[in-house]
C-alpha positions in Angstrom: 107.1 97.6 108.5 104.5 95.6 110.1 102.1 98.7 109.7 102.7 98.9 106.2 102.2 95.2 105.8 98.8 95.5 107.7 97.6 98.6 105.4 98.7 96.4 102.4 96.5 93.4 103.4 93.7 95.5 104.4 93.8 97.0 100.7 94.1 93.6 99.2 91.1 92.5 101.3 89.1 95.4 100.3 89.8 94.8 96.4 89.0 91.1 96.7 85.6 91.9 98.5 84.9 94.7 96.1 85.1 92.6 92.6 84.0 89.3 94.0 80.6 90.2 92.6 81.0 91.0 89.0 78.9 94.4 89.4 80.2 95.5 85.7 78.9 92.4 83.9 75.4 92.9 85.0 73.1 92.8 82.0 76.1 91.3 79.8 74.8 88.3 78.0 78.0 87.1 76.7 78.4 83.2 76.7 82.0 81.5 76.9 82.2 77.6 76.4 78.6 77.5 77.0 78.7 79.7 80.6 77.7 83.0 81.1 81.1 85.2 81.4 79.9 86.5 84.9 80.3 82.9 85.8 83.7 82.6 84.4 84.6 85.9 86.3 83.2 84.5 89.7 85.1 81.2 89.2 88.5 83.1 88.3 88.0 85.6 91.0 87.5 82.6 93.6 90.7 80.8 92.5 92.3 84.3 92.9 91.1 84.8 96.3 92.1 81.0 97.2 96.0 82.2 96.1 95.6 85.4 98.1 94.5 83.3 101.0 97.0 81.1 101.0 99.7 83.9 100.9 98.1 85.7 103.7 98.3 82.3 105.6 101.5 81.8 105.3 102.9 85.5 105.7 100.3 87.8 107.4 98.3 85.7 109.6 98.1 87.7 113.0 99.0 90.6 111.8 97.5 93.4 114.2 96.3 90.6 116.3 99.3 88.8 118.1 101.7 90.8 120.0 105.1 91.9 118.8 108.1 89.6 119.4 109.7 91.8 121.8 107.4 92.2 124.7 106.9 95.5 126.8 106.8 93.1 130.0 103.4 94.5 131.0 101.4 91.6 130.0 99.8 89.5 132.2 100.7 86.2 132.4 98.0 83.3 132.2 98.0 79.7 134.0 99.7 78.6 130.9 102.8 80.4 131.4 104.4 78.3 134.0 108.0 79.9 133.5 110.1 79.6 136.8 110.9 83.5 137.5 113.4 82.4 140.3 111.9 84.3 143.0 109.8 81.7 144.5 106.6 82.7 143.4 
């Protein structure tokens, strides 16, 4: 499931980046409420990107970066890991 979720977030990021610049509105001189249409697109797209980032921060932050919850036991212990192993070390 985590692999599918990782690919899903990657696709979402690519779509957000692709349409962040309204290349399809280049040369369009339409004005809405006193501002060019491309500017409205950009404002709306940034609002959408903010909502997507909020969702990513709540659900997907660390996917592909943090180790799985079930460790293999091969991870090296750092100085912050002060668990008592019970073997006197």
